[in-house]
C-alpha positions as CSV (number, residue, x, y, z in Angstrom):
1,H,-82.6,-255.5,75.7
2,T,-85.6,-256.7,73.9
3,L,-86.0,-258.6,70.7
4,V,-87.4,-256.3,68.0
5,R,-89.5,-257.8,65.2
6,H,-91.2,-254.8,63.6
7,G,-90.1,-252.0,61.3
8,P,-87.2,-253.1,59.0
9,Y,-86.6,-256.1,61.3
10,R,-89.6,-257.8,59.7
11,W,-87.5,-258.4,56.6
12,V,-83.9,-258.5,57.8
13,R,-82.1,-259.0,61.1
14,H,-79.3,-256.5,60.4
15,P,-80.8,-253.5,58.5
16,M,-77.9,-251.2,59.3
17,Y,-75.5,-253.6,57.5
18,T,-77.9,-253.7,54.5
19,T,-77.7,-249.9,54.2
20,I,-73.9,-250.0,54.6
21,F,-73.7,-252.6,51.8
22,L,-75.9,-250.5,49.5
23,N,-73.7,-247.5,50.2
24,G,-70.7,-249.7,49.2
25,I,-72.5,-250.5,45.9
26,A,-73.1,-246.8,45.4
27,V,-69.4,-246.0,46.0
28,L,-68.5,-248.8,43.5
29,L,-70.8,-247.3,40.8
30,L,-69.9,-243.7,41.4
31,T,-66.1,-243.9,41.7
32,R,-64.0,-243.3,38.7
33,N,-61.6,-246.0,39.8
34,W,-63.4,-249.4,39.7
35,L,-60.3,-251.0,41.4
36,I,-60.7,-248.9,44.5
37,G,-64.5,-249.1,44.5
38,G,-64.3,-252.9,44.1
39,F,-61.7,-253.2,46.8
40,Y,-63.8,-251.1,49.1
41,L,-66.9,-253.2,48.5
42,M,-65.1,-256.5,48.8
43,S,-63.4,-255.5,52.1
44,L,-66.7,-254.0,53.4
45,T,-68.5,-257.3,52.6
46,L,-65.9,-259.3,54.5
47,I,-66.0,-257.1,57.5
48,V,-69.8,-257.1,57.7
49,A,-70.0,-260.9,57.2
50,F,-67.6,-261.4,60.1
51,R,-69.5,-259.0,62.3
52,V,-72.9,-260.6,61.4
53,R,-71.6,-264.0,62.4
54,N,-70.4,-262.7,65.8
55,E,-73.7,-260.8,66.4
56,E,-75.8,-263.9,65.5
57,H,-73.9,-265.9,68.1
58,A,-74.4,-263.2,70.7
59,M,-78.2,-262.9,69.9
60,I,-78.7,-266.7,70.1
61,E,-76.9,-266.7,73.5
62,R,-79.0,-263.8,74.7
63,F,-82.5,-264.6,73.4
64,G,-82.3,-268.4,72.7
65,Q,-85.3,-269.9,70.9
66,P,-87.2,-266.7,70.2
67,Y,-84.3,-265.5,68.2
68,G,-84.1,-268.9,66.5
69,N,-87.8,-268.3,65.4
70,T,-86.8,-264.9,64.1
71,C,-84.0,-266.5,62.1
72,A,-86.4,-268.9,60.5
73,G,-88.6,-266.1,59.2
74,T,-86.0,-263.4,58.1
75,T,-82.6,-263.2,56.3
76,A,-79.5,-261.7,57.8
77,S,-79.0,-258.7,55.5
78,C,-80.6,-259.3,52.1
79,P,-84.4,-259.5,51.8
80,A,-84.2,-260.5,48.2
81,C,-81.7,-263.3,48.9
82,A,-84.1,-265.4,50.9
83,D,-82.6,-268.7,52.1
84,N,-79.0,-267.8,50.9
85,W,-78.3,-265.4,53.7
86,K,-79.7,-267.3,56.7
87,I,-76.6,-267.1,58.9
88,C,-78.1,-268.1,62.3
89,I,-76.0,-270.8,63.9
């Protein structure tokens, strides 16, 4: 495996989770039942947050300081959130 820093990885370290979260927002907005849409988005957010933490640990173990440098320049899943989503441990 190699550490990728181009494409969508320039802005976020987990672009797939960003699109999954955007899909969850779409489900919330398009559903006729806001309780179900809200529950879906909330549970999706918790699952993704748990997975991102585990993946960050694995990436740090695998790549070490180069991944730490990537963490300093990107956010985990939200490019507009800047410093609020820097999960690297």
